C-alpha positions as CSV (number, residue, x, y, z in Angstrom):
1,M,-11.2,-13.8,-5.5
2,L,-7.7,-13.8,-7.2
3,N,-5.7,-16.9,-6.9
4,E,-2.0,-17.1,-7.5
5,T,-2.2,-19.2,-10.7
6,Q,-4.4,-16.8,-12.7
7,K,-2.7,-14.8,-15.4
8,V,-3.2,-11.0,-14.9
9,A,-3.3,-7.9,-17.2
10,L,-2.8,-4.5,-15.7
11,Y,-4.7,-1.5,-17.0
12,M,-2.3,1.5,-16.7
13,E,-3.4,3.6,-19.8
14,G,-1.8,7.0,-19.6
15,H,-0.4,6.5,-16.2
16,L,2.9,4.6,-16.2
17,F,4.7,7.7,-15.1
18,S,1.9,9.1,-12.8
19,D,1.4,9.1,-9.1
20,Y,-2.2,7.8,-9.9
21,G,-0.4,4.6,-11.0
22,K,0.5,3.4,-7.6
23,M,-1.9,0.5,-7.6
24,G,-0.2,-0.8,-10.7
25,F,3.3,-0.2,-9.3
26,G,2.5,-2.1,-6.2
27,V,1.0,-5.0,-8.2
28,L,4.1,-5.0,-10.4
29,R,6.5,-5.2,-7.5
30,Y,4.7,-7.6,-5.2
31,L,1.9,-9.6,-6.8
32,K,2.7,-13.3,-7.1
33,N,0.5,-14.0,-10.1
34,P,2.0,-14.0,-13.6
35,I,1.4,-10.6,-15.2
36,V,1.3,-11.2,-18.9
37,G,0.9,-7.6,-20.0
38,V,0.5,-3.9,-18.9
39,I,-1.9,-2.0,-21.0
40,D,-0.6,1.5,-22.1
41,S,-1.0,2.4,-25.8
42,N,1.5,5.3,-25.3
43,H,4.4,3.0,-24.5
44,S,3.6,-0.4,-26.1
45,G,6.3,-2.4,-27.6
46,T,8.7,-2.3,-24.7
47,T,8.9,-3.8,-21.2
48,V,8.2,-2.5,-17.8
49,N,11.9,-2.5,-16.7
50,A,12.9,-0.5,-19.7
51,L,10.5,2.3,-18.5
52,L,10.5,2.1,-14.8
53,E,12.8,1.2,-11.9
54,I,10.8,-2.0,-11.3
55,P,12.6,-5.3,-12.0
56,S,9.8,-6.7,-14.3
57,T,10.2,-7.9,-17.9
58,T,6.4,-7.7,-18.4
59,P,5.6,-6.5,-21.9
60,V,3.7,-3.2,-22.3
61,V,0.9,-3.8,-24.8
62,K,-1.4,-1.4,-26.7
63,D,-4.8,-2.6,-25.8
64,L,-7.0,-5.2,-24.1
65,Q,-7.0,-7.6,-27.2
66,A,-3.2,-7.8,-27.1
67,A,-3.3,-8.7,-23.3
68,A,-6.1,-11.3,-24.0
69,A,-3.8,-12.8,-26.8
70,L,-1.2,-13.3,-24.1
71,G,-3.5,-15.4,-22.0
72,A,-4.8,-12.7,-19.6
73,E,-7.6,-14.1,-17.3
74,V,-7.9,-11.2,-14.9
75,L,-7.8,-7.4,-15.6
76,I,-6.6,-5.3,-12.6
77,L,-7.5,-1.7,-12.7
78,G,-4.0,-0.3,-11.8
79,I,-4.9,3.4,-11.7
80,A,-6.2,5.3,-8.7
81,P,-7.8,8.7,-9.8
82,S,-8.3,11.3,-7.2
83,G,-11.4,10.6,-5.0
84,G,-11.5,6.9,-6.1
85,K,-13.9,7.6,-8.9
86,I,-13.9,5.4,-12.0
87,P,-13.8,7.6,-15.2
88,T,-16.7,6.9,-17.5
89,D,-14.3,6.2,-20.4
90,W,-13.2,3.1,-18.6
91,Y,-16.6,1.5,-18.8
92,S,-16.1,0.2,-22.3
93,I,-12.8,-1.4,-21.3
94,I,-14.4,-3.1,-18.3
95,E,-17.4,-4.3,-20.3
96,E,-15.1,-5.6,-23.1
97,A,-12.9,-7.5,-20.5
98,L,-15.9,-9.2,-19.0
99,K,-17.4,-10.2,-22.3
100,S,-14.1,-11.7,-23.3
101,G,-14.1,-13.9,-20.3
102,M,-11.8,-12.0,-17.9
103,S,-12.5,-11.2,-14.2
104,I,-12.0,-7.8,-12.7
105,V,-10.1,-6.5,-9.7
106,N,-11.2,-3.0,-8.8
107,G,-9.6,-1.1,-5.9
108,L,-11.6,2.2,-6.3
109,H,-14.4,3.5,-4.3
110,D,-16.8,3.3,-7.2
111,L,-18.2,-0.3,-7.1
112,L,-18.5,-2.4,-10.2
113,H,-20.3,-5.7,-9.3
114,D,-23.9,-4.6,-9.5
115,R,-23.4,-2.2,-12.4
116,F,-21.6,-4.8,-14.6
117,K,-22.5,-8.3,-13.4
118,Q,-24.8,-8.7,-16.3
119,H,-21.8,-8.7,-18.6
120,L,-20.3,-11.9,-17.0
121,I,-20.4,-14.5,-19.8
122,D,-19.5,-17.3,-17.3
123,P,-20.6,-16.5,-13.7
124,E,-19.2,-19.9,-12.6
125,K,-15.7,-18.9,-13.4
126,Q,-15.8,-15.1,-13.7
127,W,-16.1,-12.5,-10.9
128,I,-15.8,-8.9,-10.1
129,W,-13.8,-8.1,-6.9
130,D,-14.5,-4.8,-5.5
131,V,-11.6,-4.7,-3.0
132,R,-13.0,-1.7,-1.0
133,V,-16.1,-3.5,0.2
134,P,-15.8,-4.3,4.1
135,Q,-16.2,-8.0,4.7
136,F,-17.5,-7.5,8.3
137,E,-18.8,-5.0,10.8
138,P,-16.4,-4.8,13.7
139,K,-17.0,-4.1,17.3
140,I,-16.0,-0.8,18.9
141,A,-12.4,-1.1,19.7
142,T,-11.4,-1.6,23.3
143,A,-7.4,-1.5,23.1
144,Q,-7.2,-5.3,23.3
145,C,-4.0,-5.2,21.3
146,M,-2.1,-3.4,24.0
147,G,-2.0,-6.5,26.0
148,L,-0.4,-8.6,23.3
149,P,3.3,-9.6,23.9
150,N,4.5,-9.1,20.3
151,K,5.9,-6.3,18.2
152,R,3.3,-4.3,16.3
153,I,5.0,-2.1,13.7
154,L,2.8,0.8,12.3
155,F,4.0,2.9,9.3
156,V,3.2,6.6,9.5
157,G,3.9,9.1,6.8
158,T,4.6,12.8,6.2
159,D,2.1,12.6,3.2
160,M,-0.1,10.4,1.2
161,A,1.9,8.0,-1.2
162,A,5.0,8.4,0.9
163,G,6.0,4.6,0.6
164,K,4.2,3.2,3.7
165,M,3.0,0.1,2.0
166,T,6.2,-0.4,0.2
167,A,8.3,-0.2,3.3
168,A,6.0,-2.5,5.2
169,L,6.0,-5.1,2.4
170,E,9.8,-5.0,2.1
171,L,10.3,-5.6,5.8
172,Y,7.6,-8.3,5.9
173,A,9.5,-10.1,3.1
174,W,12.7,-9.7,5.0
175,T,11.3,-11.3,8.0
176,K,10.0,-14.3,6.0
177,E,13.5,-14.8,4.5
178,N,15.0,-14.7,8.0
179,N,12.5,-17.0,9.7
180,I,10.8,-14.5,11.9
181,N,7.2,-15.4,12.5
182,S,5.5,-12.4,11.2
183,G,2.2,-11.1,9.9
184,F,1.0,-8.3,7.6
185,V,-2.2,-6.4,8.0
186,A,-3.2,-4.8,4.7
187,T,-5.4,-1.6,5.1
188,G,-5.6,-0.4,1.5
189,Q,-6.7,-1.6,-1.9
190,I,-3.1,-2.4,-3.0
191,G,-2.1,-4.4,0.0
192,I,-5.4,-6.3,0.1
193,T,-5.1,-7.2,-3.6
194,I,-1.5,-8.4,-3.3
195,T,-2.0,-10.5,-0.1
196,G,-5.7,-11.5,-0.6
197,A,-6.7,-10.3,2.9
198,G,-7.0,-7.2,5.0
199,I,-9.3,-4.3,5.7
200,P,-10.3,-1.4,3.3
201,L,-9.8,1.1,6.1
202,D,-11.2,4.1,4.3
203,A,-14.5,2.2,3.5
204,F,-15.4,1.7,7.2
205,K,-17.5,4.2,9.0
206,V,-15.4,6.3,11.4
207,D,-16.8,4.8,14.5
208,H,-16.0,1.2,13.2
209,A,-12.5,2.0,11.8
210,C,-10.5,1.4,15.1
211,G,-12.4,-1.9,15.7
212,A,-11.6,-3.1,12.3
213,V,-7.9,-2.4,12.8
214,E,-8.1,-4.1,16.1
215,Q,-9.8,-7.2,14.8
216,A,-7.3,-7.6,12.0
217,V,-4.4,-7.4,14.3
218,L,-5.9,-9.7,16.8
219,E,-6.5,-12.3,14.1
220,Q,-2.6,-12.4,13.8
221,Q,-1.9,-12.3,17.5
222,D,0.2,-15.4,17.3
223,K,2.8,-13.6,15.2
224,E,6.1,-12.3,16.8
225,W,6.0,-9.2,14.5
226,I,2.9,-7.7,13.0
227,F,3.4,-5.1,10.3
228,V,0.4,-2.7,9.9
229,E,0.2,-1.0,6.6
230,G,-0.1,2.8,7.2
231,Q,-2.5,5.2,5.5
232,G,-2.8,8.9,5.0
233,S,-0.8,11.3,7.3
234,L,-1.5,13.4,10.4
235,L,-0.2,16.4,8.4
236,H,-2.7,16.1,5.6
237,P,-5.9,18.1,5.9
238,G,-7.9,15.4,4.0
239,S,-6.7,12.4,6.0
240,T,-8.3,10.8,9.2
241,A,-6.6,7.4,8.9
242,T,-3.7,7.6,11.3
243,L,-5.7,7.8,14.4
244,P,-7.7,4.6,14.0
245,L,-4.6,2.9,13.0
246,L,-2.8,4.0,16.2
247,R,-5.8,3.2,18.5
248,G,-6.7,-0.1,16.8
249,S,-3.2,-1.6,16.6
250,C,-1.7,0.0,19.8
251,P,1.7,-0.2,18.1
252,T,4.9,-0.9,20.0
253,H,7.0,0.6,17.2
254,L,6.7,3.1,14.4
255,I,8.4,3.5,11.0
256,L,8.2,7.0,9.6
257,C,8.0,7.2,5.7
258,H,8.9,10.3,3.8
259,R,9.5,11.3,0.1
260,A,13.0,12.6,0.4
261,E,12.7,15.4,-2.2
262,M,9.5,17.0,-0.7
263,D,9.4,19.8,1.8
264,H,5.6,20.3,1.2
265,L,2.6,18.1,0.5
266,R,2.0,17.0,-3.1
267,H,-1.5,18.5,-2.7
268,P,-2.3,21.0,-1.3
269,T,1.3,22.3,-2.0
270,E,1.0,25.2,0.5
271,I,1.1,22.8,3.4
272,R,4.7,22.5,4.4
273,I,6.2,19.4,5.9
274,P,7.6,20.3,9.3
275,D,11.0,19.4,10.8
276,L,11.1,15.6,10.9
277,T,12.2,15.5,14.5
278,A,9.2,17.5,15.5
279,F,6.8,15.5,13.4
280,I,8.2,12.2,14.9
281,A,7.6,13.7,18.4
282,L,4.0,14.4,17.3
283,N,3.4,10.8,16.2
284,E,4.9,9.4,19.3
285,A,3.0,11.6,21.6
286,L,-0.4,10.7,19.9
287,A,0.6,7.0,19.9
288,S,1.4,7.1,23.6
289,V,-1.2,9.7,25.0
290,C,0.9,10.6,28.1
291,G,1.9,7.0,28.6
292,T,-1.5,5.5,28.6
293,Y,-0.7,3.4,25.6
294,G,2.9,2.7,26.4
295,Q,5.8,4.5,24.7
296,P,5.9,3.6,21.1
297,K,8.8,5.1,19.3
298,V,9.8,5.8,15.7
299,V,12.8,3.4,15.4
300,G,13.4,3.8,11.7
301,I,12.8,6.2,8.8
302,A,11.9,4.9,5.3
303,L,12.9,7.5,2.7
304,N,11.6,7.3,-0.9
305,T,14.6,8.6,-2.9
306,S,13.4,7.5,-6.3
307,K,13.5,11.1,-7.6
308,L,17.1,11.6,-6.5
309,S,20.4,10.7,-7.9
310,A,22.5,7.9,-6.4
311,T,24.7,10.5,-4.7
312,A,21.9,12.7,-3.5
313,A,20.0,9.7,-2.1
314,A,23.1,8.5,-0.1
315,D,23.5,12.0,1.2
316,V,20.0,12.5,2.3
317,C,19.9,9.1,4.1
318,A,23.1,10.1,6.0
319,A,21.8,13.6,6.7
320,V,18.4,12.4,8.1
321,T,20.1,9.7,10.3
322,K,22.4,12.4,11.7
323,T,19.8,15.1,12.4
324,T,17.1,12.8,13.9
325,G,19.4,10.1,15.5
326,I,17.3,7.4,13.9
327,P,18.4,5.0,11.2
328,A,17.2,6.2,7.8
329,T,17.3,4.3,4.5
330,D,15.5,3.7,1.2
331,V,14.3,0.1,1.5
332,V,13.9,-0.4,-2.3
333,R,17.2,1.2,-3.2
334,Y,19.3,-0.3,-0.5
335,G,17.2,-3.1,1.0
336,P,15.4,-3.1,4.4
337,E,18.2,-4.5,6.5
338,V,18.9,-1.1,8.3
339,L,15.4,-0.9,9.5
340,A,15.1,-4.6,10.3
341,K,18.2,-4.4,12.5
342,A,16.7,-1.4,14.2
343,L,13.5,-3.3,14.9
344,Q,15.4,-6.3,16.2
345,E,17.4,-4.2,18.6
346,A,14.3,-2.1,19.8
């Protein structure tokens, strides 16, 4: 397992400007480890902050050897191809990293340990962490979280990769800075890698998914606020993640996450995003089930305005706030205080 003192290299070849690079972007923003280099031969010789709106001076290097020369001890695969499959042309990089003495963090569905364990040159110090391997088999959920007295905040989205993890981590960091006893339940490979704990929700059998969420929340029941990282979307035809998150956590509050420039899914593009007010009502209705699970409400909207100009971003935040009657902001661009205040007052 990754510890905070180990020096990390991030494999991002060809994806520094791609949506498939979201694992790497999350690591660059939130991982506490020293990141000595980002591997992308197309942009080597510069730094992350010169290319991306991420406040990191980590150098971009041309290859694994350059990262090793900077002291890298762990290689994190920072790209998440469609379907979670590892491209075969990565195999030589993985083997080279292991033979050079590095460990590997793999957040994809394809598992590496059994395939590459023979390439470990020092099994006492090296490891291969397949993040998406469940660490326990949960019981069937029984809505135990509904009886907890704390705030349980679940992040729901209009699409995949809408900023659910980012909004959750930004608010979680705010609570720590403001001495609120809070917890974070990671449910995907990025959150688990960053925090070192959590559940790979999409690796659990369907019947076990709710129970996995429930157990993860119950483990932090002593916290005043528990942030539950969202996955997928009710709107997406390929996603089943929202329902086990709702049932397992029995949320008291919801935060809606939305890419501000989008009026349709990234894929399939023919699926249009409905009116946000109607979509909010849908999520609240499913969370509540006619009052059986309380009356959880969307109390804030986290907009991803990274594709918009400063003026357009401010305008869309104001417009969404006005049309929905719910505070809306971009937690990266403007900070999470607006949403934090909404949670405090809810």
